[in-house]
C-alpha positions in Angstrom: -7.9 -34.6 20.9 -9.3 -35.2 17.7 -7.4 -33.8 14.5 -10.9 -30.8 14.4 -9.9 -30.8 17.7 -8.3 -27.3 18.9 -7.1 -25.8 22.3 -8.5 -22.8 21.6 -11.9 -24.4 20.7 -11.4 -26.0 24.3 -11.3 -23.1 26.3 -13.9 -21.9 28.9 -15.8 -18.8 27.4 -15.6 -16.0 30.2 -19.2 -14.1 30.7 -19.2 -10.9 32.4 -22.5 -8.4 33.1 -21.5 -5.3 31.6 -24.0 -3.0 30.2 -24.2 -4.3 26.4 -23.2 -0.4 24.2 -25.8 -0.7 21.0 -25.3 1.7 18.1 -27.6 2.3 15.6 -26.8 2.1 12.1 -28.0 3.8 9.4 -30.0 2.3 7.2 -28.1 2.1 3.9 -30.1 -0.8 1.8 -32.1 0.4 -1.3 -35.5 -0.8 -1.0 -37.3 -3.8 -2.9 -38.2 -1.2 -5.3 -35.4 -0.2 -5.9 -33.4 -3.1 -6.1 -36.3 -4.0 -9.0 -35.9 -0.9 -10.9 -32.9 -0.9 -13.6 -31.7 2.7 -14.8 -31.6 3.9 -18.0 -28.6 3.0 -20.1 -26.0 5.1 -22.8 -24.4 3.4 -24.9 -20.5 4.5 -25.3 -17.2 3.7 -26.9 -14.5 4.0 -24.4 -11.3 2.7 -24.8 -9.9 1.6 -20.9 -6.1 -0.1 -20.4 -5.1 -3.6 -20.3 -4.4 -3.9 -16.7 -7.6 -2.0 -16.1 -9.7 -4.1 -18.2 -7.8 -7.2 -16.8 -8.2 -6.0 -13.4 -12.4 -6.2 -13.6 -12.5 -9.9 -15.6 -10.5 -11.3 -13.0 -12.4 -9.1 -9.6 -15.7 -9.9 -11.3 -14.9 -13.6 -12.3 -14.3 -14.3 -8.3 -17.4 -12.3 -7.7 -19.7 -14.4 -9.8 -20.8 -10.6 -11.9 -19.5 -9.7 -15.7 -17.4 -6.6 -15.9 -18.8 -4.1 -16.9 -21.7 -3.6 -14.1 -19.1 -3.7 -11.8 -17.6 -0.7 -13.5 -20.1 1.6 -14.1 -21.1 0.7 -10.1 -17.4 2.0 -9.9 -18.3 5.6 -12.3 -22.5 5.7 -10.6 -21.1 6.0 -7.5 -17.8 8.4 -7.8 -21.0 10.4 -9.5 -23.3 10.2 -6.8 -19.8 11.1 -4.0 -19.4 14.5 -6.6 -22.1 15.9 -8.0 -23.8 18.3 -7.4 -27.3 18.5 -7.2 -29.1 20.0 -9.7 -30.5 23.4 -9.7 -33.9 24.2 -11.8 -32.1 27.5 -13.0 -28.2 28.2 -13.1 -26.8 30.2 -10.7 -23.5 31.3 -12.5 -23.9 35.0 -13.5 -25.0 35.4 -17.0 -22.6 36.5 -19.8 -23.3 40.2 -21.0 -22.7 40.4 -24.6 -21.5 42.3 -26.8 -23.7 44.8 -28.9 -22.8 44.2 -32.2 
């Protein structure tokens, strides 16, 4: 047995004739036109903790991307998850003004 060959790779595979349970997965990938589209950005100034910036810089380096892009994606995901749909008119009752 060579150094590159392990005992596990020499084990015989047993095939069975059991039915396969398939599961449909919702299409979660955006279409190509959404990938090419850039959302309008708004420049903001924000003070973040040093440990947060160091974390995102480290992770961005590992994944060959920009740390600002990762932070932006994190915030966008949070908004997508928790934002209420906007309606044309507010459903909150109007406040009465005092006559004066």
